[in-house]
N, C-alpha and C positions, 0 to 999 in steps of 0.2 A: 383148375388143373389138379387132379388127384395126386396126392403124395403120401407115401407110407414112411413114417418116421417112428423110431422107438423113443417114447417119451416116458419119463418116470411116472409110474401110476399114482404114487402118493402126491406128487406135485400136481398132476392133472386132476386129481380128486379134490385138492384144496383150492386150486386157482379159481375155479368158477365161483366158489363161495366168497372168496376174498375180493374178486373183481366185480361181483354182482352180475355175472353172466349165467345164462341157463344151460347153455350147451358147450361142449368141448370145442366145437368149431368156432363159435363166437369168442371163446376164451383165447384160443390160439390166434385168431385174427386180431384181437385187441392187443395181445402181447407183441405181435409182429408190428403193429402200428406204433405202439409205445416205444419199441426198440428203435425203429426208424426215426421217430420224432426226437428221441433222446440223442441219437447220433448226429442229427442235423443241428440240434442246439449246441452240442459240443463243438461242432465245426465253427459256429459263430462265436462261441466263447473264446476260441483260440485267436480270433481276430482282435479281441480287446487289447488295447495298447499298441496296435500296429498302425493306427491312424494318427496323423499329426494333429494336435489341437492348438489352435491359435486363439488366445483370448481376445486379441484385438480385431478379429474377423467380424465384420458388420454384415450379417446375413440379410438384414432388411434392405440394405443398400443394393444387394444383388437381385432383389425382387423387381426392381424398377426396370 
């Protein structure tokens, strides 16, 4: 899907070199992928501490 966006020229000139990509398209695709993955990880980080931990739980017993 073609999209026209105004992107900072200096940023777009530097990003491919930093990310190791050869084209602007691949650079933008990688940046979008990184953003989505980061947001998904943050969602999981928020779950830390919300699960009850029981030190007496015998997980091996539940396998039988």
